[in-house]
N, C-alpha and C positions, 0 to 999 in steps of 0.2 A: 097575684103574688106567686101561686103555686107554679103557674106557667113560667114565670121569670126564674124560680129556682130550678125548675126542670131544665130549662134552656142553659142556665149557668152550668148545672151538673152535666148536661151533655157536651157543652163546649170544653168544659174541664176533661172529660173523659177523651174527647177527640184529640185534645192537646197532648194528653199523656200518651195516647196511641202514636201520635205523630212523632213525639220525642223518642219513642221506643223503636221507630223504623230506622234503617240504615240511612244515614245521610250521604247524598252524592258528593264525590269528591269535588272540592272547591278550593282553589289555592289563589285565585285573583285578589290582589290586595292584602294577602295574608303573610304574617310573619311566620314562616315555617318552624323557627327555632325557639318561639316562646310558648311554653306549654307544660305538659306533665306527662308522667308515665302512668299507664293504665293497664290492669291485667287484661290479656287477650288470648282467649283459648285457641284462636285460629293460628297463633304463631307456634313454632318457627316457619320460616319460608321453605326450608329444606332440612333433610336428615344429614348429619355429618358423615354418616357410614357409607352413604351412596354418592357422596361428592368426591370425585378423585383428585381435587385440586388443593386440598387443605393441608398446610404444614402442620407437623406434630405439635409444634409450639402452641398452636391455637386450637387443636383438637381436644378440648377439656373432657368430653365425655369419653373419648377413647382412653384418656389417662385417669379414669377413675372418679371424675367429679360426680358425687352421688346425688346432688339435689338438682332439679331440672326446672325450677320455678323461674330462674333468670332467663329461660327461653320464651317466657309467656308474657312479655311486656311489649306494647306498642306505644309510640310516642303520638300523644294528641295535642297539636297546637290549640292555642286558646281560641282562635278566631276562624278556624276552618278545618275541614278534613282533608287528608292527602290521599291520592289514588293508591290503591294496593299496587305493589309491583308487579308487572307482567313481562316475564323474560322474552317471551316470543314477540310481544308488541315492541319491546326495546330492540330487538334483533331486526325487525321489519323496518322500524324507523331509521336504524343505523346501517342498513344493508348497504354493503360495498365500502363501509367507512372503517376508520382506524381510530381506536380510543386508547389513550395512554395515561397512566399514573405515573408521576415522577416524584420521587422522594425516598423516604426511609422505609423502616419496617412497618410504620403505620400505614403508608402506601401499600405494602405488601398485604397487610391485614384487610384494607378496603378492596383491594384487587381480587383477592382470593374469595372475598365474601361476594362480589358481584359475579364472579365466575360460577359460583355455586348456586346463586339465585337464578341465573339464566339457565343453567344446566338443568335445575328442577323443573323448569318449564318445558324444555325440549330434551328429555333425558336420552333420546335415541338419535339425536343428530350427531354427526361425525365431527371430531374435534382433533386439532393438531396442538399438542401442548409441548412448549419447549421452555425449560427452566434452566436460566443461565445467568451469569453475572457479567456486566450489569443489566442487560436487556433480556427479558423473558417475554413470552408471548403464548396467547391461547386464541386459536381461530376456530370459529363456528363455520364449517365449511359450506353448508347449505346456504347460509346467508352472507357469506363473505364478509363477516365482521370479526375484526381481530382486537382483542384487549391486550395492550402492552403493558409491562412494567419496567421502568428504568430506575434502577437504584442508585441514588446519589444523595446521601444524607443532609448534605449541606446546600445543595444546589449549585453553589460556586465551586470553583475548582480546588483539588488538592494536587499538587505537583511535588515530584521528587527532586530536590535540590541538594547541594553538597552538605547543607546543614541538616538535612532530613526531610521529613514530610512537611510541606507548607500549605496552610490554608490561605487561598488567595481571595480576600474579601472583594476584590475589584474585577474578577475575571470568571467568565463562563465560556469556556472554549472546548474543553474536553468533553466529547460526546454530545453536546448540545444540538448537533445537527440531526440527531436521531429523534429530537423532539418535534422537528418541523413536519409540516404537511399532515398533521392529525386533524380530524373532525372535532375531537374533544381531547382537552388536556386537563388534568386534575393534579395540581402540584401540592406538595407538603413538605414542611421542614421545621424542626424545632429540637426534637428529643436529644439528637446527638450534640447540639450546641451546649448542652448542660453537663456532658461528660468531662470528668477531670481525671487526671493520672496518665501515666504513659500507656498502660494496657487498655484504658477505657476510651480515652479520646482518640480521634482519628488522625491527629497531627501533632507535630513537634514544635512548630512555630506559626505564627499568623503574620501575613503580609498585608499591611494597610497602607496602600499607596507606596511611598518610598520606605516606609518604616517596616521593620522586620523585629517581631517581639515574641517573647516566649508565651505571654498570655495577656489578656484585656478582659474588661467587663463583657460577660457573655451576652447580655442584652444588647450592649452597644454593637458587639461583633454581628449579632443577628440582624440587627437593624441595617448595618452597612451590607451584609451579605444579601439581605432581601431586596435592599434598594438596587443592588446590582442585578438581581434576578428581574425586577420590575422593568429596568431598562432593557434588559435582554428581550423581554416579552413585547415591550413597546416597539423595539426595532426589528423583530422577527416573526411576529405572529400577524397573519392576515385575517382580521375579524370577520370578513365576508366568507371564510372557509373554516374557521376554527372557533369554537366556543371554549373559554378559559375559565377554570375553577380553581379555587385555592381551598384545600381541605383545612378547615380551621384547626387550632391548637387542640391536640388530644391531651387530656389530663392524665395524671398518675394518681394513685391512692395508696401511697406509703405512710402517710402522716395522718392518722385518725383525728388528731385535733382539728382538722379541717372540717370534719363533720361532727365534732362534739363527742368523739370517742378516743380520747388521748393515747390510750395503750394499744390500739387496733391498727391493723393494716387492711388491704382488701381481703386477706385470708379469712375465710369463714363468712363472708358477707353473702347473704341470700335474698336480699331485697333492695330495690333502689331506695334513695330518699324520696320523701313525699314532698309535694309542693313544686314550685318552679324556680326557687332560688338556691344556691348553694351556700352553706354557711361560711365556707372558706373565701368567698368572694371571687373576683375575676382574676385572670392571669396576665402579668404584664406583657408576655410574649404576644398575646391576642391583641393587645392594643397596638403593638409595632405591626402586626399584620394589617390591621384596619388602616393605619397611618399610611403605610407604604401603598396600599391598594388605592387610597384616595389621591394619591399623587400621580398615578399612571393614567396615560391617555387611553389604553386599552381598557374596555370594560371587563372586569374580572369578578365573577360571582363568588362571594364569600359563602362557602358552606359552613355556616357558623355553628358547628357541632360542640363547642367547648362547654357550654353550660348544661346542655342536655346529657353530655357524657359524664360531667362532673357528677351528676345525680345518680350514675350507674356504678356505684362502688362494688355492686355485686357481680359484675360482668367480666372481670379479668380472670386470666388462667389460674391466678394465684400459685397454689402448689400442684396444679394440674396441667402443666404445660410440658411435661416429659423430660426435663432436665434436673429435676430435684431441687430447683431453686424457688423463690416467690417471685412471680411475675405480676405486679400491679401496675404495669405499663401498657402492655398489648391487651387484646381483647379475645375472648372465646368466640369460636365459630361452630355452629350459628351463634349469633348474638348481636351485640351493639353495632358493629360496622354494617349489619343488614339494614339498620335504620338509617345510617349515613347514606347507603345507596338508595334507600327509598326515598330519601329527601332530595338526593341528587336526580332521581327519577322524576319527582315532583317539579323541581326547579327547571328541568329541561322542558316541561311542559307549560311553563308560565310565559 
């Protein structure tokens, strides 16, 4: 009996030691996007003061954010571990290739994040950085890898007509040739579809087929515009040469009732929500993305960052974006978009 108890104690000790050891990265058969946030002292991936590619609107520490715990969280999927991002390995894998982010300022957020993550791995490599509208680029010269950003908030076209700016739900012609011949495309759209008012929205009329109207249900418009995008991808992307991702819907945190703090916004939030579900539930726009992707011939990987981002009410610039306002839409860098890129990195290895 004593021997059995001793063996049981030994096995228990060995089990505890095994649990304490770092687990190897394992992503096969894993849902990368179901999990929880855990404190991780090894984060962040880089120091914002040494990354030359961050816009002021995302550089929260530069503009006085006093708390730094928001930098110290890593995403832990329930059923696996993900590889830690290795910028040099990324450059070697994509040597001689072109990577492009296409979309709005959330694409900018993710593009600058990836630029900083890579730069921290190879801080001494020469770069060429061009910031322009609509096309910006960053080339890591030694590896001949270029990261592009193409700014187009709706993906579909806005044209100037006699009535003013027209959002054409059925057309992708202006500039889309720039998206071709990439090794990796990461698309994004949604936030601008919700803007209202002459100064906020980017159009005066919407064209839906032969109909020209001042407004329509925004989810319906998004669905039609994204369907047009899906058709463009099916007709123009060679899947033997290009991998296509869609950056899932990024949430905002202006309404505290969504996480049971009715009088709050993201301002002053210093910790993520615990657990793996968001009290406010799913976003209708995310369902539209899933539906459109399911109808496409081209395999498009959904980088399903919505729920994990909903849990990060603490990760926005809030009042530390440098413009005097409260930004609960974009994300601090370093910060949450680094996790998006780490999951992109993991998905590319699957």
